[in-house]
C-alpha positions as CSV (number, residue, x, y, z in Angstrom):
1,X,125.8,15.9,44.5
2,X,128.2,13.1,45.1
3,X,127.3,10.5,47.8
4,X,131.0,10.4,48.8
5,X,131.8,12.1,52.1
6,X,135.5,11.5,51.3
7,X,137.4,11.0,48.1
8,X,141.1,10.5,47.7
9,X,142.6,10.5,44.2
10,X,146.2,9.3,43.7
11,X,147.3,10.6,47.1
12,X,151.0,10.4,47.8
13,X,153.1,11.5,50.8
14,X,156.8,12.1,50.9
15,X,158.7,13.1,54.0
16,X,162.0,15.1,53.8
17,X,161.5,15.6,50.1
18,X,164.7,16.6,48.3
19,X,167.0,15.5,51.1
20,X,169.1,12.4,51.7
21,X,166.4,11.3,54.2
22,X,163.6,11.4,51.6
23,X,161.0,8.7,52.3
24,X,157.8,8.0,50.4
25,X,155.2,6.8,52.9
26,X,152.0,6.7,50.7
27,X,151.8,5.7,47.0
28,X,148.9,6.7,44.7
29,X,146.1,6.1,47.2
30,X,142.6,6.0,45.7
31,X,139.8,5.7,48.2
32,X,136.2,6.7,48.5
33,X,134.0,6.6,51.6
34,X,130.3,6.9,51.0
35,X,127.8,8.6,53.3
36,X,127.0,6.3,56.2
37,X,129.8,3.8,55.6
38,X,131.5,2.0,58.5
39,X,135.0,1.1,57.3
40,X,138.0,-0.5,59.1
41,X,141.6,0.5,58.0
42,X,144.1,-2.2,58.9
43,X,147.7,-2.9,58.2
44,X,151.0,-3.6,60.0
45,X,152.9,-1.0,61.9
46,X,154.7,1.3,59.5
47,X,152.3,0.7,56.7
48,X,151.2,4.4,56.6
49,X,147.9,4.2,58.4
50,X,148.6,7.1,60.8
51,X,150.0,9.2,57.9
52,X,146.9,8.6,55.9
53,X,144.6,9.4,58.8
54,X,146.5,12.7,59.4
55,X,145.9,13.6,55.7
56,X,142.2,12.7,55.9
57,X,141.9,14.7,59.1
58,X,143.4,17.7,57.3
59,X,146.2,17.7,59.9
60,X,148.8,17.4,57.1
61,X,148.9,18.0,53.3
62,X,149.6,15.4,50.7
63,X,152.7,15.6,48.5
64,X,150.6,14.5,45.4
65,X,147.0,13.9,44.5
66,X,143.8,15.5,45.7
67,X,141.7,14.9,48.8
68,X,138.0,15.9,48.6
69,X,136.0,16.3,51.8
70,X,132.3,16.8,51.3
71,X,133.1,17.3,47.6
72,X,135.5,20.2,48.3
73,X,139.1,19.9,47.2
74,X,141.5,20.5,50.1
75,X,145.1,20.2,49.0
76,X,145.6,23.9,48.1
77,X,143.3,25.2,50.8
78,X,144.6,27.8,53.2
79,X,144.9,27.2,56.9
80,X,141.6,29.0,57.7
81,X,139.6,27.0,55.2
82,X,141.2,23.7,56.4
83,X,140.4,24.6,60.0
84,X,136.8,25.4,59.1
85,X,136.3,22.2,57.1
86,X,137.9,20.2,60.0
87,X,135.6,21.7,62.5
88,X,132.5,21.3,60.4
89,X,133.0,18.0,58.8
90,X,135.2,15.8,61.0
91,X,135.0,14.2,64.4
92,X,138.1,12.6,66.0
93,X,138.4,9.7,68.5
94,X,141.9,8.6,69.5
95,X,143.4,5.7,71.5
96,X,144.0,8.2,74.4
97,X,140.8,10.2,74.9
98,X,142.5,13.5,75.9
99,X,139.7,14.5,78.2
100,X,140.3,17.6,80.4
101,X,140.4,16.5,84.0
102,X,139.4,20.0,85.4
103,X,136.1,19.9,83.6
104,X,133.1,17.6,84.1
105,X,132.0,14.9,81.7
106,X,129.3,17.1,80.3
107,X,131.7,20.0,79.9
108,X,134.2,17.8,78.0
109,X,131.4,16.7,75.6
110,X,130.5,20.4,75.0
111,X,134.2,21.5,74.6
112,X,134.2,21.6,70.7
113,X,131.1,23.9,70.8
114,X,132.7,26.0,73.7
115,X,135.8,26.5,71.6
116,X,133.7,27.3,68.5
117,X,131.3,29.8,70.0
118,X,131.9,30.4,73.7
119,X,129.2,29.7,76.3
120,X,127.1,26.8,75.1
121,X,123.4,27.3,74.5
122,X,120.6,25.5,76.2
123,X,120.1,23.5,73.0
124,X,123.7,22.5,73.0
125,X,123.6,21.4,76.6
126,X,120.5,19.3,75.8
127,X,122.3,17.8,72.8
128,X,125.3,16.9,75.0
129,X,123.1,15.3,77.6
130,X,121.3,13.3,74.8
131,X,124.6,12.1,73.5
132,X,125.7,11.0,77.0
133,X,122.4,9.1,77.2
134,X,123.2,7.4,73.9
135,X,126.6,6.2,75.2
136,X,125.1,5.1,78.5
137,X,126.6,7.8,80.6
138,X,123.8,10.2,81.3
139,X,124.2,9.7,85.1
140,X,127.9,10.5,84.9
141,X,127.4,14.0,83.5
142,X,128.6,15.9,86.6
143,X,131.6,13.6,87.4
144,X,135.2,14.4,86.5
145,X,137.0,12.1,84.0
146,X,139.2,10.9,86.8
147,X,136.1,9.5,88.6
148,X,135.1,7.1,85.7
149,X,136.7,4.1,84.1
150,X,138.8,4.0,81.0
151,X,136.0,2.5,78.9
152,X,133.6,5.2,80.1
153,X,136.2,7.9,79.3
154,X,136.4,6.6,75.8
155,X,132.6,6.8,75.5
156,X,132.8,10.4,76.6
157,X,135.3,11.0,73.9
158,X,132.9,9.5,71.3
159,X,130.1,11.7,72.5
160,X,132.4,14.7,72.3
161,X,133.3,13.8,68.7
162,X,129.6,13.6,67.8
163,X,128.6,16.9,69.4
164,X,129.2,18.9,66.1
165,X,127.2,16.2,64.1
166,X,130.2,15.5,61.8
167,X,129.5,13.7,58.5
168,X,132.8,11.8,59.0
169,X,134.1,10.3,62.2
170,X,137.8,9.3,62.3
171,X,138.9,6.8,65.0
172,X,142.6,6.0,65.5
173,X,143.0,2.8,67.5
174,X,140.1,3.8,69.8
175,X,140.1,0.5,71.6
176,X,143.8,0.0,71.8
177,X,144.1,1.0,75.4
178,X,141.1,-1.1,76.6
179,X,140.6,-4.7,77.7
180,X,138.9,-7.1,75.3
181,X,135.4,-6.9,76.8
182,X,135.4,-3.1,77.1
183,X,136.9,-2.8,73.5
184,X,134.0,-4.9,72.1
185,X,131.5,-2.7,74.0
186,X,133.0,0.5,72.6
187,X,133.1,-1.0,69.1
188,X,129.4,-2.0,69.4
189,X,128.8,1.6,70.2
190,X,130.5,2.7,67.0
191,X,128.2,0.4,65.0
192,X,125.1,1.7,66.7
193,X,126.2,5.3,66.2
194,X,126.9,4.5,62.5
195,X,123.4,3.1,62.2
196,X,121.6,5.7,64.3
197,X,123.3,8.9,63.2
198,X,124.2,7.9,59.7
199,X,127.7,9.4,59.9
200,X,130.5,7.7,58.0
201,X,133.1,6.1,60.3
202,X,136.7,5.2,59.4
203,X,138.4,3.3,62.2
204,X,142.0,2.3,62.4
205,X,142.5,-0.9,64.3
206,X,145.0,-3.7,64.8
207,X,142.3,-6.1,66.2
208,X,141.2,-8.4,63.4
209,X,138.0,-9.3,65.3
210,X,136.9,-5.7,65.5
211,X,137.8,-5.1,61.8
212,X,135.8,-8.2,60.9
213,X,132.7,-6.7,62.3
214,X,132.9,-3.7,59.9
215,X,131.0,-4.0,56.6
216,X,134.1,-2.9,54.8
217,X,137.8,-3.4,55.4
218,X,140.7,-1.6,53.7
219,X,144.2,-3.0,54.1
220,X,147.3,-0.9,53.8
221,X,150.7,-2.4,53.3
222,X,153.9,-0.4,52.6
223,X,151.9,2.7,51.8
224,X,149.7,1.0,49.2
225,X,146.1,-0.3,49.4
226,X,146.4,-4.0,48.8
227,X,142.8,-4.9,49.5
228,X,139.4,-3.2,49.8
229,X,136.7,-5.7,50.7
230,X,133.2,-5.8,51.9
231,X,132.0,-8.6,54.3
232,X,133.8,-10.3,57.1
233,X,137.5,-10.1,57.4
234,X,139.2,-13.5,57.2
235,X,142.8,-12.4,57.9
236,X,144.6,-9.4,59.2
């Protein structure tokens, strides 16, 4: 069995194909993410990062190439298969946390399991409380998202993304809406989660300092991977 949790082979994406507005956003993307890797995806605005993340998240379909998730090809999968794979293999953290204000912090963490199977089990509730403890918010479990800070809300979103124990966590500018100190704290949490839970993490960031703290950095420019390096990032 492959050690790759994600494999992209010659992935391309064309919008408005066959029309005067046709635009090629991604060109022949080859990328592998091993199990337990922490990787930063960087690049200027308009480089194709969001498009690539949408493809990896199975929210869109490539125009060319093949995307393997947990060794399973996905390009020709039907909607039901893609939804199942997304729910089983992926966790998502966004710049804006999308917490539901009517529910408590604990209920927000449990939401993916509630959607999947209805009323959460005692074991699921224990898992959610454990995740809140891991992100330093165990005492906030009964509060509403509006009663905690922005950085704390993002930590809740991270715990929510981990509740299904996904092998791959996708983070799209997760610190972009936070001040520098809080952003560093949240990113430290990503590194700890990566080490403790062993899940692969792909994080899109514009912050070169945060990217530099990832063991691996992939740079995208004009829809092409121009560098794929391990070690500290020296330039953005």
